[in-house]
C-alpha positions in Angstrom: -13.7 -19.5 -32.6 -16.8 -16.9 -32.2 -16.1 -13.4 -31.8 -15.8 -12.1 -28.1 -14.5 -15.0 -26.5 -11.0 -13.8 -25.7 -12.6 -12.3 -22.6 -12.7 -15.7 -21.0 -8.5 -15.9 -21.3 -8.4 -12.3 -19.9 -10.3 -13.2 -17.3 -8.5 -16.4 -16.3 -5.4 -14.1 -16.5 -7.0 -11.5 -14.1 -8.0 -14.4 -11.6 -4.3 -16.2 -11.7 -2.6 -12.6 -11.1 -5.0 -11.5 -8.6 -4.4 -14.8 -6.6 -0.7 -14.3 -6.8 -1.2 -10.6 -5.6 -4.1 -10.5 -3.5 -5.7 -13.4 -2.2 -9.4 -12.4 -1.5 -9.8 -10.5 -4.8 -8.1 -13.3 -6.4 -10.5 -15.6 -4.9 -13.7 -13.3 -6.1 -12.3 -13.3 -9.6 -11.5 -17.3 -10.2 -15.0 -18.0 -8.5 -16.6 -15.5 -11.0 -14.5 -16.9 -14.2 -15.4 -20.7 -13.2 -18.9 -19.8 -12.9 -18.7 -18.1 -16.4 -16.5 -20.8 -17.7 -19.2 -23.7 -16.8 -22.5 -21.8 -17.6 -21.4 -20.8 -20.8 -20.5 -22.8 -24.0 -16.9 -22.2 -25.3 -14.7 -23.7 -28.3 -12.2 -26.1 -27.3 -9.6 -23.6 -28.2 -11.0 -21.0 -25.9 -11.2 -23.7 -23.2 -7.9 -24.8 -23.4 -6.5 -21.4 -23.6 -8.7 -20.2 -20.4 -7.4 -23.0 -18.2 -3.6 -22.7 -19.5 -3.5 -19.1 -19.0 -4.8 -19.6 -15.0 -1.6 -21.2 -13.6 0.7 -19.6 -16.2 -0.5 -16.1 -15.1 -0.3 -17.1 -11.2 3.0 -18.6 -11.6 4.6 -15.6 -13.9 3.4 -13.1 -11.3 4.4 -15.0 -8.4 7.7 -15.3 -10.7 7.9 -11.6 -10.8 7.0 -10.9 -7.2 9.9 -13.3 -5.9 12.4 -11.6 -8.2 11.3 -8.2 -7.6 14.3 -7.3 -5.1 16.9 -4.7 -4.9 20.8 -5.6 -5.6 21.8 -2.2 -4.2 23.8 -2.3 -0.8 22.6 0.5 1.7 26.4 1.4 2.7 27.5 2.6 -0.7 27.8 6.7 -1.0 28.9 7.1 -4.6 26.5 6.6 -7.4 26.4 6.9 -11.4 23.0 7.8 -12.2 20.9 8.5 -15.3 17.7 10.5 -15.0 15.0 8.5 -16.4 12.4 11.6 -16.4 12.7 15.3 -16.0 12.9 15.8 -12.3 10.4 18.0 -10.3 12.0 21.2 -9.1 9.9 23.0 -6.7 11.3 25.7 -4.6 14.8 24.2 -3.1 14.0 20.7 -3.9 14.5 18.4 -6.6 12.6 15.0 -7.0 12.9 12.8 -9.8 13.5 9.1 -11.0 17.0 7.9 -12.1 18.6 4.4 -12.8 21.7 3.8 -10.7 24.8 1.9 -12.6 23.1 -1.6 -13.2 19.7 -0.4 -14.3 18.3 -0.2 -10.8 15.5 2.4 -10.7 15.7 4.7 -7.8 13.7 7.6 -6.6 16.4 10.7 -6.3 15.7 13.6 -3.9 18.2 16.5 -3.4 18.3 19.9 -1.5 19.3 22.3 -3.7 21.7 24.7 -1.9 21.6 27.9 -3.5 19.6 30.0 -6.5 22.2 29.8 -8.9 22.3 26.0 -8.9 18.6 26.1 -9.1 18.8 28.0 -12.3 21.3 25.6 -13.5 19.2 22.6 -12.7 16.3 23.6 -14.3 17.8 24.5 -17.7 20.0 21.4 -18.2 18.2 18.4 -16.5 16.3 16.3 -18.9 15.9 12.7 -19.4 19.0 11.0 -20.2 21.4 13.1 -18.3 24.4 11.2 -16.5 25.9 12.4 -13.3 28.0 11.2 -10.4 26.5 12.0 -7.2 27.2 11.3 -3.6 24.2 10.3 -1.2 23.1 7.7 1.0 20.1 5.1 0.3 16.9 5.3 2.5 13.8 3.0 2.7 10.6 4.6 1.1 8.0 5.4 3.9 5.3 3.1 4.7 1.8 3.7 5.3 1.3 5.4 8.6 -2.5 5.7 9.1 -5.0 3.7 8.3 -6.3 3.6 4.6 -3.6 6.4 3.6 -1.4 6.1 0.8 1.4 3.5 0.9 4.4 5.2 -0.8 6.6 1.8 -0.1 3.9 -0.3 -1.8 3.5 2.1 -4.6 7.4 2.2 -5.2 7.4 -1.6 -4.8 4.8 -1.9 -7.7 7.1 0.0 -10.0 10.0 -2.0 -8.8 11.9 0.8 -6.8 13.0 0.0 -3.6 15.1 2.9 -2.5 15.2 6.5 -2.1 18.8 8.0 -3.2 19.2 11.1 -0.8 21.8 13.3 -2.4 24.1 15.1 -0.9 26.1 16.4 -3.6 25.4 16.9 -7.3 27.5 19.0 -9.6 25.7 19.7 -13.1 28.7 21.1 -14.7 30.0 17.6 -14.5 27.0 15.7 -16.0 26.4 14.9 -19.6 24.2 12.9 -22.2 25.9 10.0 -23.0 23.0 7.6 -23.5 21.1 8.7 -26.9 18.5 5.9 -27.0 15.0 6.6 -28.9 13.2 6.3 -25.3 15.6 9.0 -23.9 15.3 11.4 -27.1 11.5 11.1 -27.1 11.5 11.8 -23.3 13.7 14.7 -23.6 11.4 16.0 -26.4 8.2 15.5 -24.3 9.9 17.3 -21.5 11.0 20.2 -23.6 7.4 20.5 -25.2 5.8 20.7 -21.6 8.6 23.3 -20.6 7.6 25.4 -23.9 3.8 25.1 -22.9 4.7 25.9 -19.1 6.6 29.2 -20.2 4.9 30.5 -23.4 1.2 29.5 -23.1 -1.1 31.8 -21.3 -0.7 30.7 -17.4 -4.5 30.2 -17.2 -4.5 27.5 -20.2 -0.9 26.1 -19.5 -2.2 23.4 -17.1 -5.0 21.9 -19.1 -2.9 22.3 -22.4 -0.1 20.2 -21.0 -2.4 17.7 -19.7 -4.2 17.4 -23.2 -1.2 17.3 -25.0 1.1 15.3 -23.2 -0.8 13.9 -20.1 1.1 16.2 -17.7 -1.0 17.5 -15.0 1.6 19.2 -12.8 0.9 22.4 -14.0 -2.5 22.7 -13.1 -3.4 24.4 -9.8 -4.2 22.4 -6.8 -7.5 23.8 -6.3 -8.7 23.5 -9.7 -7.2 19.9 -9.8 -9.6 19.0 -6.8 -12.6 21.0 -8.3 -12.5 18.5 -11.3 -11.9 15.4 -8.9 -15.0 16.3 -7.0 -16.9 16.7 -10.0 -16.0 13.3 -11.3 -14.3 14.8 -14.5 -10.8 14.2 -13.6 -10.5 11.5 -16.3 -10.5 14.6 -19.0 -7.6 16.1 -17.7 -5.4 13.1 -18.9 -5.2 11.5 -22.4 -8.0 9.1 -22.3 -9.0 6.6 -25.1 -11.6 9.0 -26.8 -8.6 11.3 -27.0 -6.3 9.0 -29.0 -9.0 7.5 -30.9 -10.0 11.0 -32.4 -6.5 12.3 -33.0 -5.7 9.0 -35.1 -8.9 8.8 -36.9 -8.0 12.3 -38.2 -4.5 11.3 -38.8 -5.5 8.3 -40.7 -8.0 10.4 -42.9 -5.3 12.9 -43.8 -2.8 10.5 -44.8 -5.4 8.7 -47.0 -6.3 12.0 -48.5 -2.6 12.5 -49.2 -2.9 9.7 -51.4 -0.8 7.3 -49.4 -2.2 3.5 -49.5 -4.4 2.3 -46.9 -2.0 -0.3 -46.1 1.1 1.8 -45.8 -0.9 4.1 -43.7 -1.6 1.3 -41.4 2.0 0.4 -41.0 2.9 3.9 -40.1 0.4 4.0 -37.4 1.8 0.8 -36.1 5.1 2.8 -35.8 4.0 5.9 -34.7 1.5 4.5 -32.0 4.3 3.1 -29.5 6.2 6.6 -30.1 2.7 8.4 -29.0 2.7 6.1 -26.0 6.4 7.4 -25.0 5.6 11.1 -25.5 2.4 11.1 -23.6 4.0 9.5 -20.4 2.9 5.9 -21.0 -0.2 6.4 -19.1 -2.7 2.9 -19.0 -5.5 4.9 -21.0 -2.9 5.6 -23.8 -1.3 2.4 -23.5 -4.9 0.5 -23.8 -6.1 2.5 -26.5 -3.1 2.5 -28.6 -2.8 -1.4 -28.0 -6.4 -1.6 -29.2 -5.7 0.1 -32.1 -2.4 -2.0 -33.0 -4.4 -5.3 -32.3 -7.3 -4.2 -34.8 -4.5 -3.2 -37.5 -2.6 -6.4 -37.0 -5.5 -8.6 -37.0 -6.5 -7.0 -40.3 -3.3 -7.9 -41.9 -3.5 -11.4 -40.6 -7.1 -11.6 -41.8 -8.4 -12.6 -38.2 -11.1 -9.8 -37.7 -11.2 -9.3 -34.2 -14.1 -7.9 -32.6 -13.8 -4.7 -30.0 -14.1 -7.1 -27.1 -11.3 -9.2 -28.3 -9.0 -6.6 -28.8 -9.8 -5.1 -25.4 -9.2 -8.6 -23.9 -6.0 -9.0 -25.7 -4.5 -5.7 -24.8 -5.5 -6.3 -20.9 -4.1 -9.8 -21.2 -0.9 -9.0 -22.4 -0.6 -6.0 -20.1 -1.2 -8.1 -16.9 1.2 -11.0 -18.2 4.3 -8.3 -18.9 3.2 -6.1 -15.3 1.1 -7.8 -13.0 1.8 -5.2 -10.6 -0.6 -2.7 -12.9 -3.4 -4.3 -11.3 -2.7 -2.0 -8.4 -2.9 1.1 -10.3 -6.0 2.8 -10.1 -5.8 4.4 -13.7 -5.4 0.7 -15.1 -8.4 -0.5 -12.9 -11.0 2.4 -14.1 -9.4 2.5 -17.8 -10.0 -1.3 -18.4 -13.1 -1.5 -16.6 -14.8 1.4 -18.5 -13.5 -0.3 -21.8 -15.1 -3.6 -21.0 -18.3 -2.1 -19.9 -18.7 0.1 -23.0 -17.6 -2.5 -25.4 -20.2 -5.3 -23.6 -23.0 -2.8 -23.7 -22.7 -1.6 -27.1 -24.5 -4.1 -28.8 -27.6 -4.5 -26.5 -27.8 -1.3 -24.6 -26.0 1.5 -26.9 -27.5 0.2 -30.1 -31.0 0.0 -28.8 -31.0 3.7 -29.0 -30.9 5.6 -32.2 -30.8 9.2 -31.1 -27.2 10.7 -30.7 -27.8 12.7 -27.7 -29.7 9.7 -26.1 -26.2 7.7 -26.6 -24.2 10.2 -25.3 -26.1 10.1 -22.0 -26.0 6.5 -22.1 -22.3 5.9 -22.6 -21.9 8.5 -19.7 -24.1 6.4 -17.8 -22.3 3.2 -18.3 -19.1 4.8 -17.4 -20.4 6.3 -14.0 -21.8 3.1 -12.9 -19.3 0.8 -13.5 -16.6 3.0 -12.0 -18.6 3.5 -8.6 -17.2 0.1 -6.8 -13.5 1.4 -7.6 -14.2 4.9 -6.7 -15.4 3.8 -3.1 -12.9 1.4 -2.5 -10.0 4.1 -3.5 -11.4 7.4 -2.7 -14.3 6.4 -0.5 -16.7 8.9 -2.7 -18.0 9.4 -5.9 -19.6 12.6 -7.8 -23.2 12.8 -7.4 -23.7 15.2 -10.1 -21.0 13.2 -12.4 -23.5 12.0 -14.8 -24.8 15.1 -15.5 -21.4 16.9 -15.8 -19.5 14.5 -17.7 -22.5 14.7 -20.2 -21.5 18.2 -21.1 -17.9 18.3 -20.3 -16.8 15.3 -22.3 -18.1 17.1 -25.8 -16.7 20.3 -24.6 -13.1 18.8 -24.1 -13.5 16.4 -27.3 -14.8 19.1 -29.7 -13.6 22.5 -28.3 -10.4 22.2 -26.1 -8.5 19.3 -27.1 -8.6 20.3 -30.7 -8.0 23.8 -29.7 -4.9 22.7 -27.5 -3.2 20.3 -30.2 -3.6 23.0 -33.0 -2.1 26.0 -30.9 1.0 23.6 -29.9 1.7 22.6 -33.3 1.5 26.2 -34.8 3.7 27.2 -31.8 6.0 24.7 -32.8 6.2 25.8 -36.5 5.7 29.4 -36.2 5.7 30.8 -32.3 4.1 34.0 -33.4 1.0 32.6 -35.1 0.3 30.7 -31.9 -0.3 33.8 -30.3 -3.4 34.4 -32.3 -5.1 31.3 -30.7 -3.9 32.2 -27.1 -6.8 34.6 -26.3 -9.5 32.0 -28.0 -7.6 29.0 -25.6 -7.3 31.2 -22.5 -11.4 31.8 -22.7 -12.2 28.3 -23.4 -10.2 27.0 -20.4 -11.5 30.0 -18.2 -14.8 28.8 -19.2 -14.2 25.1 -18.1 -12.2 26.2 -14.7 -14.9 28.8 -13.3 -17.9 26.3 -14.1 -15.8 23.7 -12.3 -15.2 26.0 -9.5 -18.7 27.1 -9.2 -20.2 23.8 -9.2 -17.6 22.5 -6.7 -19.0 25.1 -4.1 -22.7 23.5 -4.4 -23.5 21.3 -1.4 -24.1 17.7 -1.8 -22.2 17.0 -4.9 -20.4 13.8 -3.5 -21.5 10.8 -2.0 -19.2 10.0 0.7 -19.8 6.7 2.8 -16.6 5.5 3.8 -14.3 2.6 2.6 -16.7 -0.5 2.2 -15.8 -3.7 3.7 -14.5 -6.7 1.4 -17.9 -8.3 1.3 -19.8 -5.3 0.5 -17.2 -4.4 -2.4 -18.0 -7.6 -4.0 -21.7 -6.9 -3.7 -21.2 -3.5 -5.2 -19.7 -5.3 -8.2 -22.4 -7.9 -8.5 -25.0 -5.0 -8.4 -23.3 -3.2 -11.4 -23.3 -6.3 -13.2 -27.0 -6.5 -12.5 -27.6 -3.2 -13.7 -26.6 -4.0 -17.2 -28.2 -7.0 -17.2 -31.5 -5.2 -16.5 -30.3 -2.1 -18.6 -30.2 -4.8 -21.8 -33.8 -5.4 -21.6 -34.3 -1.4 -20.9 -35.1 -2.2 -17.7 -33.1 0.5 -15.9 -35.4 1.4 -12.7 -35.1 -2.1 -11.5 -31.9 -2.5 -12.5 -30.8 0.3 -10.2 -32.5 -0.9 -7.1 -29.6 -3.2 -5.7 -27.0 -0.6 -6.2 -29.4 2.3 -4.7 -30.2 -0.4 -1.8 -26.6 -0.9 -1.1 -25.4 2.8 -1.3 -28.3 3.6 1.3 -27.2 0.7 3.8 -23.7 1.8 3.4 -24.4 5.2 4.1 -26.8 4.5 7.3 -24.3 1.8 8.7 -22.3 4.5 10.8 -25.9 4.6 12.5 -26.1 0.9 13.4 -22.5 0.3 13.6 -21.8 -1.2 17.5 -18.1 -0.6 17.1 -16.5 2.3 18.4 -13.2 3.3 18.3 -10.2 5.6 19.4 -7.7 6.6 17.4 -4.5 8.3 17.6 -3.4 9.6 14.5 -0.1 10.0 13.3 0.5 13.7 12.2 4.2 13.7 12.8 5.3 15.6 15.7 1.9 16.9 17.1 -1.0 15.3 18.8 -4.4 14.2 16.9 -7.2 11.7 18.6 -10.2 10.8 17.4 -12.9 9.3 19.4 -15.9 7.6 17.3 -18.5 6.0 19.5 -20.7 3.4 18.4 -24.2 4.0 16.4 -23.1 7.2 15.9 -23.4 8.7 19.4 -20.8 11.2 18.9 -17.3 12.0 17.1 -14.8 14.1 19.2 -11.4 15.3 17.7 -8.7 15.9 20.6 -6.2 18.6 18.6 -5.5 18.6 15.4 -1.8 18.8 14.6 0.0 21.2 12.7 2.8 21.8 10.4 4.8 24.9 11.3 6.2 26.8 8.6 9.7 28.7 9.1 10.2 32.0 6.7 12.1 30.9 3.5 13.9 33.0 0.9 11.2 33.2 -2.0 13.2 30.6 -4.4 12.9 28.1 -1.4 9.4 28.2 -1.0 7.5 25.2 -2.4 4.3 25.4 -4.3 3.0 22.0 -3.0 2.6 22.4 0.7 2.1 19.5 3.1 -1.2 19.9 4.9 -2.1 17.8 7.7 -5.7 18.4 7.1 -5.6 17.7 3.4 -3.2 14.9 3.5 -3.8 13.0 6.7 -7.1 13.8 8.6 -9.5 14.2 5.8 -8.7 11.1 3.9 -8.7 9.1 7.2 -12.4 10.7 8.4 -13.8 9.8 4.7 -12.7 6.1 4.7 -14.4 5.6 8.2 -17.5 7.6 7.0 -17.1 10.8 9.3 -19.1 13.6 7.5 -19.2 15.7 11.3 -17.0 16.2 14.5 -19.3 16.9 17.3 -16.7 18.4 19.4 -13.5 19.8 18.6 -11.3 19.8 21.5 -8.1 21.9 21.3 -6.1 21.4 24.5 -3.7 24.5 23.9 -2.7 26.8 21.5 0.5 25.5 20.3 0.9 25.0 16.5 1.5 21.4 16.6 -1.9 21.0 18.4 -4.1 23.4 16.6 -2.4 24.4 13.3 -4.7 22.2 11.2 -8.1 23.3 12.7 -8.4 26.4 10.5 -8.2 24.2 7.5 -10.2 21.3 8.7 -13.3 23.3 9.6 -13.4 24.5 5.9 -13.9 21.0 4.7 -15.9 19.0 7.7 -18.9 20.0 9.5 -17.9 20.7 13.1 -20.4 21.2 15.9 -18.5 23.2 18.3 -14.6 24.0 19.2 -13.7 23.9 22.6 -10.5 25.6 24.0 -8.5 26.2 27.2 -9.1 29.6 29.0 -7.6 32.3 27.9 -5.8 30.5 24.9 -8.0 32.8 22.6 -5.5 35.7 22.9 -2.9 33.6 21.0 -2.7 34.2 17.3 -3.6 30.8 16.3 -6.6 30.6 18.3 -7.8 34.1 17.4 -7.5 33.4 13.3 -9.2 30.2 14.0 -12.0 31.9 16.0 -12.6 34.3 13.3 -12.8 31.4 10.7 -15.2 29.7 12.8 -17.5 32.6 12.8 -17.7 32.5 9.2 -19.0 28.8 9.5 -21.4 29.6 12.5 -19.1 27.4 14.7 -19.3 28.1 18.1 -15.9 28.6 20.2 -16.2 28.2 23.9 -13.7 28.0 27.0 -13.8 25.0 28.9 -12.4 24.3 32.2 -12.3 21.5 35.0 -15.7 20.0 36.1 -17.4 20.4 32.8 -18.9 17.1 31.5 -21.1 15.2 29.2 -22.4 11.9 28.7 -23.4 9.5 26.0 -25.3 6.0 26.1 -22.2 4.3 26.3 -19.7 6.7 27.4 -18.8 9.3 30.0 -16.3 12.5 29.6 -15.0 15.2 32.0 -12.6 17.8 31.8 -10.1 17.5 34.7 -8.1 20.3 33.9 -7.3 23.3 34.0 -8.5 25.2 37.0 -8.2 28.7 36.3 -8.5 31.3 33.3 -4.9 32.4 33.3 -3.1 30.9 30.3 0.3 30.0 30.4 0.5 27.3 27.9 1.7 23.8 28.1 0.8 23.7 31.9 -2.7 24.9 31.1 -3.8 22.1 28.7 -7.2 20.9 28.6 -7.3 17.5 30.2 -10.1 15.0 29.3 -11.0 12.0 31.1 -13.2 9.5 29.5 -15.0 6.1 29.9 -15.7 3.9 26.9 -14.8 0.7 25.6 -14.7 -0.9 29.1 -11.3 1.3 29.6 -10.8 4.7 31.5 -8.7 6.9 29.2 -6.7 10.3 30.4 -6.0 12.7 27.4 -3.3 15.4 28.7 -2.3 17.6 25.7 1.3 18.8 26.7 0.5 19.1 30.4 3.8 18.9 32.5 4.9 18.1 35.8 3.1 21.4 37.6 0.3 20.9 36.0 0.3 17.0 36.8 0.9 17.8 40.6 -2.1 20.4 40.8 -4.4 17.8 38.9 -3.6 14.8 41.4 -4.2 17.6 44.4 -7.9 18.0 43.0 -8.8 14.7 41.5 -8.2 11.3 42.8 -8.2 9.4 39.4 -7.0 6.0 37.8 -7.0 5.4 34.4 -6.4 2.4 32.0 -4.8 4.2 29.1 -2.8 7.4 29.5 -2.0 9.8 26.4 1.4 10.6 27.6 1.8 14.6 28.0 4.2 16.4 25.8 4.9 13.6 23.4 7.0 12.0 25.9 9.2 14.7 26.9 10.9 14.5 30.3 9.3 17.3 31.7 6.0 15.5 31.7 4.8 11.8 33.0 6.2 12.3 36.2 6.9 9.2 38.6 4.5 10.2 41.0 1.9 10.9 38.3 2.0 7.4 36.8 2.2 5.9 40.4 -1.3 7.8 41.1 -2.7 6.8 37.8 -1.8 3.4 37.4 -2.4 3.0 33.4 -1.7 -0.1 31.8 -1.3 1.2 28.2 0.5 4.5 27.3 -0.1 6.4 24.0 2.9 8.5 22.7 2.2 10.6 19.8 5.7 11.8 18.5 6.9 12.2 15.0 9.4 9.8 13.5 13.0 11.1 13.9 11.7 14.1 15.2 14.6 16.6 16.1 13.3 17.0 19.7 14.5 13.3 20.9 10.9 12.5 21.7 9.9 10.4 23.7 12.8 10.9 26.1 14.3 7.5 27.1 13.8 8.6 30.7 10.0 8.6 30.0 10.3 5.4 28.5 12.3 3.7 31.1 9.5 5.0 33.8 6.5 3.3 32.0 8.5 0.1 31.0 9.7 -0.1 34.7 5.9 -0.1 35.6 4.9 -2.9 32.8 2.9 -0.5 30.7 2.6 -1.5 27.1 3.9 1.7 25.2 2.2 2.6 22.0 4.6 5.1 20.0 3.4 6.6 16.8 6.8 7.4 16.2 7.7 3.5 15.6 4.1 2.1 14.9 2.4 4.9 13.2 -1.0 5.4 14.1 -2.8 3.6 16.9 -6.4 2.2 16.9 -8.4 1.0 19.8 -11.5 -0.8 18.4 -14.4 -2.0 20.9 -17.3 -3.6 21.0 -19.1 -3.3 24.1 -16.5 -3.0 27.1 -14.0 -5.5 25.2 -11.2 -3.9 22.5 -8.1 -4.4 20.8 -5.1 -1.9 20.1 -3.8 -2.4 16.8 -1.1 -0.1 15.3 -0.6 0.4 11.6 2.8 -0.6 11.5 2.9 -3.9 13.6 
């Protein structure tokens, strides 16, 4: 058997697994696998293994999917749980993972009642703690906006089916009964992270915990986003390079101590799995440690595996054990980069002798191969990532990683001795963070194009392959051409896209609608939603705050390739309609902001106006009669008629014609405003955005009889405390045969149209 041929069984496992999980990608990988299998000559063993692994991996993955079901009954209220990780305690919330009796994992949520219990929980709760709790099982939330994170699907991939909402937890009655090795290692890891958090300089604690234990929760949100936008977020984790360097040094030290080579290798086989547990079992660590184990074992059995064979074996075993890992972004990027580097070593990297050129080539290979994955999941990639990585990788590898490890090890032995290194470590981290934040403030550092359609994603993968093929012949300029062409076409696709879309975004208990006209004629957002924050005691306040702008609107806009909002229309000043606007205009270009007359006196609009002035965005009052048109749509404000602002009944009301339908967006308009509007305008509509989230003070019988809508959009939060939409309003709509789309039930609703024909599609069917 020739070296490097184990990649073909690995490809067959990839094809079989993806066929079981995702039909389209599975068909693509199967086609690639079969083409390669027939055009290349293989030994009988490789051919037999490849053909055997294809159905085997498919049926094994299908079996695991079929048996990925819960055995828990939702009616149960008393549970015996064991923490499988140290929970996150943020403000008055405890969140973590545990196992209930029988071994089924659940996500644990608990609202801490008082500051005293919080202190006890922070001090005593670690991996392996056994507690009796009372609570109820709840289903994890599903994706509620298009292209957003699906928590239900994510947990299902980890074989978790329930969130246990704990009502009562007495930590005094908990005990450490299970003393397994993984539990002990987990506790040691958590205590190590806690030591870094409390004893290291605050500026250096986050990166130190990330590089020593693979824990990024201590890094500030702004800093983390800066590294992510620069394309160097992978450095804030324990990568394969880190594992390789650490164990190369460990291997050298043991040999210098006079330990025979065979015993050193046996020691490594024991230490590597322990290291995986200590660092949280992230895919890059498992991959790198698995490759090292495969190489060591092959030496024992005199098999002499190539690097490609070692990566293929680990990939193959990883997928057979856990087929759901194919959905893990870390798994995808880790193995994609590994395969790309190994395959390019002999012909691309080996052709260059100068070390500095090799560093640039390695960075280029990593950046190019990751483009399809980054565009598919994040809809953008760093334009300057190639240059930044070329400097950051050596800096982290030669300076920060050794400094963090050395300082931590010294602290474990002699705490006062570590303090001598703290100033140096702090300075090194500050340099890295400061440069990252500065670079992040520069314009045009990312390429954002929206989520690629499935066919385009396939073409991106083929373009990466073509680039490497040309690179083998040192013809990089021609190799880049297909990729550059695809990126260009992807970028300008919004200008030639004939489809338009109206989106009622699920922002919880609030309003936000986005109108995206065909051929990029205009993008208009009607309200932004917003989460009202109530005053809390200091100990209850959470560091991780939910943001409509960051967590909902920006990902949605990026996924659609929208980088500019031409008109931001704020119907009135209520926070659930305007609260996210201030954050949004910092991240997205906005042409102008239109508000209802008189609302500028309110605190939220006044603050927004000040922020808008910093970005040279005009804030203008609009009223009934103002209108504008594009090639495919017409818009006019129907209300209000005066500049005396009184709240809901002075909401800006927008009427539009697009996609073959007439639309009316009413904000929080109530019955009095509806009567005034009907006196002035004789208008009928096809689609009504129901006023005030379906409150019974809006959407009167007379209003519905006048408008005669076919469809109604209700923007209300799931399980909201106001009871919106009111049953009385729903009955009014149903009695007239009006089709109701309620975001509380169906999540976001999209109306996608071509010309005068379109279709409504809720995110949750």
